N, C-alpha and C positions, 0 to 999 in steps of 0.2 A: 542839906548841910547848913548849919546856922552860921551867921556872919557875926563875928565879934569885932566891935569897933576898937581901934587902937588909938590911945591918946598920946599925943606928942606934946612937945613943949609949947609954951605960951605962944599964942598966935597961930599955931598950926591947926589945920583942919583935920577931922577924923578920917582915917584911911581904912578901907575894907581889908580883911585878912586874905581874901582870895586874890587880891591884886598882886600878891607876891609869889604865889605858887602856881597859877594857871598855865603859864607857858611851859613849865617843865612837865606837867601832866599831859598836855596836848602833844608834846614831842614824844612822850613815852607811848601814848596810844597810837600815834601814827607809825612808829617803828614796829609795833606789834602787828598792826594791820598789814604793813608791807611784807613782814616776814610770813604772815599767814597766807597772803596772796601768792607769794613766790612758792611757798610749800604746796599750796593747792595746784598751782600751775605745773610744778615739777611732778607731783604725784599724778595729776591728770595726764601729763605727757607720757609718763612711763606706763600708765594704765592704757592709754590709747595705743602706744607702741606695742605693748604686750598683746592687746586685742587685735591690732592690725597684723601682727606677726602670726597669730594663731588662727584667726578667722579666714577661711577660704571661700572664694566665690567662683562659681562655675564660669569657665571661659567658653563662650559660644561663638560659632560662626553662623551668621544669619543669611538666609537665602529665601527667595520666593519660588513658588512652584505650583504645580497643579496635580490633581489626582488622575492617575491613569490606571487602566486595568492591569493586573499582574500578568494576564494573558492578553494577547492581541485580540482585537475585535474580529469576530468571525463573519465573513461574507458568505451568505447562503446562496448557492447557485444551483441551477438545474442543467444537467449535462446535455440532455437530448432536446429540451424545449417542448412546446405543445400549447395547449389552450387551458387557461385557468378556469377551473370549475368551482373552486371554493377558496375563500380567504378566511382563515380561522383566528387570526391574531390582529392586534392593533399596536401602533407605536407606543412604547412605554410599558407594555404588558410584560409581566414576568412569565417565563416559560421554563419548563424542566426538560432535561435531556430526553429526547425521544418524542416530545410533543409534536403533533402535526401542525405545521404552520400554513402551508398552502397545498392545495391539490391541483395537479396538472395532468390533463388527459392528453394522450397521444394516439389518435385513432389510426394513424399510419403504422405506428408500432404494433398495435393489436392486429391489424390486417396482415402485416408482414409476418407476425408470429404465427398466425393461423396457416399462412401459406407454407412456412418452413416446417411446421408440424405435419402438414399433409405430405410434403416432400420427404420428410423422415419416414412416415408410414410407407410411402411408395418404395423407398430404399430398403426397408425391412422386409416387405413382401418380395421384392426382387432378390434380396439375399437368401430368403427361404427357398425360392425357386432355383437359384444357382447352387445352393447347398444340395438340393435333391439331385440336380444334374451331375454335380461333382461326385456324389456317392452312388450314382447309377440307380436311383429309386424310380419306381413306376409312377409316383405322384408325389406332390409336396403338400404338407399340412402345416398351418401356422399353429404355434403353441397357444397363443392367446386369441380371444375373440376379437375380431377386427370390426370396429364400429363403422357406420356410414360416415363419409363416403368411401371407406376402405374396401367395401365389398366390390366396387367397380375395379379397384386396383387388383384385387385377388382374381377376379374373372379375367382381366387382361393378362396378368402374369400366367394364369393357368393356360390360356390359349397359346401364349408364347412357349410355355413348357411343352405342351402337346405337339405343337408344330415343330419345334426343334427335336423333340424325341422321335417324331415320325420321319423327319429328314435323316436323323442318325440311323434309324432302323432301315431306311431305304438304302443308304450307302452300305451299311453292313450286309444287307441282303444281297446286293449286287456282288460284293466281294466274296461273300459266302458261296453264292452260286458259281462264281468263277472258280473258287477253290474246290467246290464239289466236282465240277466238270474236270478239273485238273486231276483230282483224286481218282475219278473213274478212268480217265485215260491212263493214269499210272497203273491202276490195278489191271486194266486190260493188257497192257504191255508186259507186266510182270507175269501174267498167266500165259500169254503167248510165248514169252521167253522160256518158261518151264516146258511148255509143249514142244517148242522147237528144239530144245536141248535133247529131249527124249527122241524126237524124230531124227535128230542128227546122230545120236548114238545107234539107233536101229539102221540107219542108212550106212553108217560107217561099218557096222558088222556085215551088212550085205555086200559092200564093196570088198571087204577082206575075203569073204567067201568066194565071190566071183573071181577074184584074182587067183585063188587056188585052182578053181575050175578052168580058168583060161589057160593056166600053165599045163593042166592035165589034158586040155583039149575038150573038156566036157562043156564048155560055154564059149560063146563067141566074144571076140574082143569088143565088138560094138555094144553089146549089152553092158560090158564093164565100163566103157566110156560113158554110156548113158547114165549109169548109176553114179559115177564120179561127178558128172555134171550136176545131177540132182543134189549130191552131197555138198558141192560148192555153193549151190544156190541157197541151201539151208544155212550154210555158214555165213553167207552174206546177210541173210535175214536175221541171224543171231547177232551179227555185228550191229545191224540197224537198231534192233531192240535194246541192246546194251548201251547204245549211244543215246537213244530217246529216253530211256528210263531215268537217268540222272537229270535230264532237262525237265522232265515232268515233275520230278521230286523238287527240283529248285523252284519251278513255277508254283508248285503247291505251297512251299515254304514262303514264297514271296506274297502269295495271296493271304496266307495266314498272318504274316507280318503286317501287311497292309490293313487287314481287318483290325488287328490290335492297335495299329497306329491311329486309325480313324477314331477308335473308341478312346484311346489315350489322349489324343488331341482334343477331342470334345470335352473330356473331363478336365484336362489341364486348362483349357480356355475358361471353363466354368469356374474353376478354382481361382484363376487370376481375376475374373470379373467379380467373384465373391469377395476377394481381398480388397478390390477397389471399392466395392459397395460398403464393405466394413469401414474403410477409411472415411468414406463419404458420410456414413452414419455417425462416426465419432465427431467429425467436424460439425455436422448438423446439431448433434446433441450439445456441443460446446456453444454453438450459436444460440440455441434455444435457451440454454442456461443463462447466457449473457442477456438475452431478451427478457427472460423472466426477471432478472435482476433489474433491468430497465423498467419493466412493468411495476416492480415494487417501488421504484423511485417515482411513481405517480404521486405518492404522498411525500411531500418535502418536509422532513422532520428536523428538529433542532439537534445539532450534534453535541451541544453543551447546554448546561443550565445558565440562564442569564436573563437579560432584559432586552426587548426589541428596541434597538436604537433608531433604526430606519427601516421603513417598509416601502420598498420601491415599486410595488405593484398595488393597484387599487381597483382594477376593473375585472369583474367576473366575465369570462368570455374573451379576455384579452389574450394576445399571442405572446408567448415567451420564446425568445430565441435560444438556441443551444448555448450553454455556458453563461446565460444572463444571470446577473445578481438579483435575487428576489428580496432579500432582507439582510440586515446587519444586526448581530447580537453582541451585546456587551457581556462578557463572561461574569457570572456571579461567583465570587470567591470570598472565602473568609478573610483573605488577605488582599490588600491593595498595594499599589506602588505610587509613590510621589516622585515626580520628576522635578528636581530643583535645579536652579542655575546658580552656580557658585562663582564668585569673582576669582580671576587668576591669582590675585594677591593672597587669597586664603587657601589656595590649593595645597600648600605644604602642610596645613593644619588638619586636613581631612584624609581619611583612608577607609577602606571597607572594614566594617565591624564596629565603627563608632556609633554610639546611640544618638538619637535625635528626638526632639520634642516637636510635634507637628500640631499647629493650630489651624483648624479648618475655618475659613472665613464664614461659611454658612451656619456655623454653630457658635454661639456666644461662649467665649473662653471662660468667662466668670461663672457660667452655669454648667457647661458641659465639660470644661477642662480641655485637655489636649490628648492627642494620640502619641503613643510611644512606638518608635521604630528604630531601625538600624540601617546603615548604609550597606548596600549589597554590590553596587557597581559605580564606577567613576569612568567617564569617557577618557580614552587614552590621550586625547589631544583636545586643545581648546577649539570650541566652535564659535560661530558668530551669529548674533541675533539679527532681527530685521533691520536694526539700526547700525549694524556693523560692529557692535560691541562684543568683545570676546567673553566667553564664559565656559565653564566646565559643567557638563551634564552629570548630575548625581542622581542615582536611583535609590530610593529608600523604601523599604517594605514595612508595612504596619498592619495591625489588626483592624479590619473594617467594621467589626461589631463592638468596638469599645464604647461607643455612645449608646448602645442598646439596639434591640431588633427593630424598633420603630424609628430610629434615627440613622438611616443608612448613609454611609459615605460612598458616593458614586463617582465614577469618572467624570472629569470636567470641573469639579469643585476646586477653588483656589485655596492655597495653603501658605502659611508662613512657617518656615523650617528653622529651628535652632539646633545646630549640630553641636553636641557637647564635646569640645576638643580638648578639655582638660580642666584644671582648677588652679587658680593663683590666689595668694593671700592678698588682703587689702593693702598690705605694705608694698607688695609687688606692683599693684596698680598705681600706688602713690609715687613709688620710685621710678616707674617706667618713664615718665616725661623727663625726670632728672637724668636718667641714664642716656636718653636720646639727646638731651642738650649737651651732656658731657661728650658723647661720641661725635657730635657735630661742632663742638666748640672751636676746634682748631682747623675746621674745613672751610674753604671759601666757596 
């Protein structure tokens, strides 16, 4: 801008034209700048207010925790104990369900098993002998071939069978002979009875005839008396025979009954012994089945897939006590659990089903990211840590394979847990201290 000098009256110095207008221009520029600044501030405030009202930020509850298996660690024990013959795994090794971990031999169990099998064979041979006795057979035959040393058992039972059979036959023979003699006596007396009855009839006719002759005087009375005496004697003999015959019949029936009783008692005892042997066989078979099961437990196998956390035996030939723990397996599962400790002041913000972001300390978050999980369980009451500080135990489940197959998440790793408890706007976070001050303003 050009400056034009202004001439004044005589003696006056020349004055610049700008000296008269500069203050007004400066004031105008300052007012414009102030108005623009205020406008920018107001627009910026409303823009920030709008952004703060619309922009939401996740609200999280932070907690520390550690990775635990979703299933409890499995302690592998051996029920009967024995001597270690092989150790097939090492600590840290991955095993599949059914893999053999340790082999344990029990020589006492094998010897006891053979002894019981021999006893079972003896009972089966005995049962075959008793069955033949109960059925009244002349000999007994086993259905299956009997291996050694069963042949000795068969010979022994055969001797017992023959001896008992001979004893039975001897008893039956004695009773049969007695019955036969009783039958002969009965037959003899029945024959004599028939003959005596005929003799009595003839003598009775003779006496009747003599009585007529005595009355007519043709015969002496002494001869009549003699015949009557003979008739009376025959009657007495008839009475004796009629008395003896029922006794002989009763005796014969008794001997027959006794014979049947001896045979029935023999068979009944054999049947009872057979039933007892059958029960013994059933018990022995159960025992053998249990011992076979014990023999199968010679191979200690993994009940689940997982990783050997601890191997508590290390010496081949070492003795394992019954029920002793041999190894501990950490289950291998696609899912893991994180056990976190939440402060009681944050308990109201969490509940089962909430999502959580889990950062595993063993894996760099900037490279691997975090695991996503959800709360499945919260302890019903507060617990106390080793320092006496209260906390709630929170169980969170997550996918163990999220980092990839070569980056496993294993139990024992530490974790930082952020539970997503909701979302607040930026404005809510700004106003929260103001609300707190307002609530406590009139409190002492």
